[in-house]
N, C-alpha and C positions, 0 to 999 in steps of 0.2 A: 476245378474242371469248368471251363468256360461254356457258358449257354448261348453264346453267339449264334451258333448254328442252329439253337432251338428256340429262337424267337425273342421276343422282348420280355422283360420282368416288368410287370403291373405292380406297384408298391402304393399302398393306402395309407394315409397318413405320413406322407413322406417328407412333409416340410421342416422336422425336427425329430430329435430324439432317437429311439431305435429304426424309424422309417428312414429317417435322413442316413444312418449308419448302414442299413441295407443296402440303398443306393450306391453309397461310395464304394462298398465292397464289391458290389456286384458289377461295378463300372471298371473297378481294378482289374475284374477278370476278363474284361472285354465286352459285357454283356449291355445291350442297348437296352433302355428303360421307358417306359410310362409312368411318369409321378403324377399322383393327386392327392390333393389335401384342399383345406378352405382357404387356406392364404395364397393366394397365386404369387405375390410377390416374393416370399420367401422360396416357393419353388422355382421360379426364374432364377434366384440367386444362386441356388444349390445347381440349376441345369447349367448355368454358365459356369460354375466352378467344375464340374464333373467334365464337359466338353473340353474345357481348357487343359485339364488334368489327365485325361484319359480318353479324350478323342471319340466317345461312344455316341451314338445318337440318342437324343433324351427328348422324349414328347411330355409335355406339360398340359395337364388337364384339371383346372382348378374346378371343384364341385364339391359340395357340403351333402356327405352320405345320410344325413339326418333326412333328407328329401326322400320319400320313397322312389322317385323317379330317378334318382342318380345312378343306380346301376344298369339301367336301359340306355340311360343318355351316355355312360362310359362305353358301353360296349358299341354302340352305334359309332362314336367319336372314333374309336379305336378302328373299326372295322372301315371307316370311311377314309381313314388314311392307309389303308392296306396293310396294317400291322396286325402280326400273329404274335398272342400271348403265350408264351412256352413256360412261364411261371408267373405264380399269383401270390402276392405277399399280403394277407388280409392284415394290417398292423393298426389301421385307425382305431382310437379309441382314448377314454378319459374316464376319469371318476366323477361321479355325482355323490355330491357329501350329503349328509343329514340321515334321517331315519325315513322310511317309506313315506310317512306323513307330512315330512319337512318339505317335501316338494311338490309342486303340482304335477297331476298326471301328465301334462303335456311333456314335462322335462323328462320324465320316465319313459314316456313312447318315444321321444327322441333318442334317448339313451339306448333302449332295445334296438332301435333300427338300426343305428350304428354299430353298435358292437355285437348283435345276433342276425337280425334281418339281412343286412347288405352282405356280411361275408357269407352267409350262405347263399344268397342270390347270385353273387359274383363266381363262386365254384360251380353253381348251375350253369351259368351263362359262358364259362370260359373252358369248362371241361369237355364238351363235346369237340372243339377243335383240338385239345389235345389228345383226345382219344383217336381222332383222324390221323395224327402223325405219330401215335405210338410213343410219346413221349411228353411229360409236363411234370412240374414239381409246385405244390401247392405249401405254402408255410400260413399257418393261421396263429397269430401272436396271441396266445392265450396267457396264462400266469401261474405262479406257485399257488396263488390265492384259490386256483380251480381244484386243488389239491386237498385243501383244509376245509375245516366247517366256515360256512358264510360267518361274516362279523357284523357289529352294529356300525351304523355310521356311514356304510356304504351298501346299502340293501341288496342291489341288484348286480353289484359287480363280481361276486365269486360265483354266483350263478352262472352269468354269461360266459366266464371264463371255464367254467366246467362244462359248458354244451360245447364249447369250442373244441376241448380236447375229446369228447365223445364224437363229435362231426368228423373231426381227424380222424379217430381210429376207425370209423365207418367207412370213411372215404378210402382210407389206406385198405382195408380189406375189399372192397368194392372194385377198385381200379388199379390196384399196386401189381396186379399181374398183368397190365396193359403197358407198364413202363409210365405209370404215374405216381410218383410218391407224394405222400400228403403227411405233413408233420404239424403237430401241435407244439409250439416252441413257449415255453413256461419260464419266462424270467422271473426273480424276485425283485428286490429294490433295486433299480436301475438309476445311473444319474441320467436325467432328462429333465425336460420341463414338465412332466406329468404332475408332480406334486405341487408346483407352482400353479398351474392350471386349477387344481381342486382346492388350493388354499390353504394345503396341510404342509406345507414345508416347515415351517418352524417346529410342529411335532415330529415328523419323521428324521428331522437332523438329529433328534436325540438317539436315533439308532445307533448301533456300534457301526464303525466302518467296515469291518470285515463282513458285513451283512451285504454291503454294496458293490455292484459291479458297473463296469463301463459298458457302454452301449455296442462300441465295437467287438469286444468280448463275447457278449450276448450273440450278436449276429453271426460271428465266426462258427460258435457252435451250433446256432440253428442251422446254417448253409451244409456244415458238415454232417449234421443229422438227417436233413432230409435226403441227402444224395446216399446216406447208408441205407435209406429206408425206414428209418425210425418214425413211427406212428407218433409217439409222444417223446420230446426231451425237455428236461428241467436243465436251465442253464447253473452252474456253478455247484462246486462239491458241497458247499455249506447249503445250498438249497436242495439238492438232491437227499442231504442228509434229514432235513426238516421234512420234507415230503415222506421219507421213509419212516420216520418217529412218527407222525401222525396217522400213517397207515396202520402201525401197530397198536396204537393207544385206543383205549375203549371209547367209543363215541360221546359219553357223557363227559369223560375228562378232557379230550380234545376241546368239546364244545366251551367247556369251562376256562381252559387255557387260552382261547381265542377271545374269550368274553374279556378277561383281564386286559389281554394285549390291545383290544379294541378300546378300553376305556383309557388307557396310556396315549395312544397315538391316533385317535380320532377325535374331532372336536364333538362337544356336548351337542345333543340334540337342540337345535334352534327354536324347535315348535312348530306348529304349522304354518305354511307360507300366508302370507297376506292376500286377501281377497280384493 
């Protein structure tokens, strides 16, 4: 279903991986886009490709969501251009490796700003216009990690993804009756730059290939899920099976299992940061 008549799709973290895959998939449907990420050069390259291949309008707004002022700036710039956002894809995110005390608090604060505060504020800022038009779509890119116990080595990651799942469920209940569908999309291991950025590529490469999905398949499932009105969607049959197994396991056994996996696929705690 084309969203062209329902406004632009705003995609955060759009310069690579799942964000870029969302941009390409929506452009193929004829949806005009607002793309944002830190790397403006990558966004411009993607925008040029999309305009050449699909002919849709693409607005590029480079910014860093670690800056608490960024959501307000994005809204102001979008409104200045007279653009209506009918779909919001909160995709920006990354992993912060090490134990809680391995990183300075400033690093954790930035992480929470990007993965928790910014997506919540963007929902709050763009929902009113969706309500006025009686139509809207919000996809919060969470993770399979939000359905299983938290792991050591990425202390805050699972917690922020679990929050996005609960936020999406609440928004689905609050505004689903007004034509606004909200979905938490929960991928498992996905081929992207995510593990290169966290420095864990060598470790996760040991994972069996059947546990990995390509970003375009994750996106296709997410777009179908939000149109159906699913509040939560775990992409991939294997990941859905994993989610179900962990729901049935006693907490202590599930935590023990995640603890073993953490030791296999996470770098050891490097110790406290240098002051």
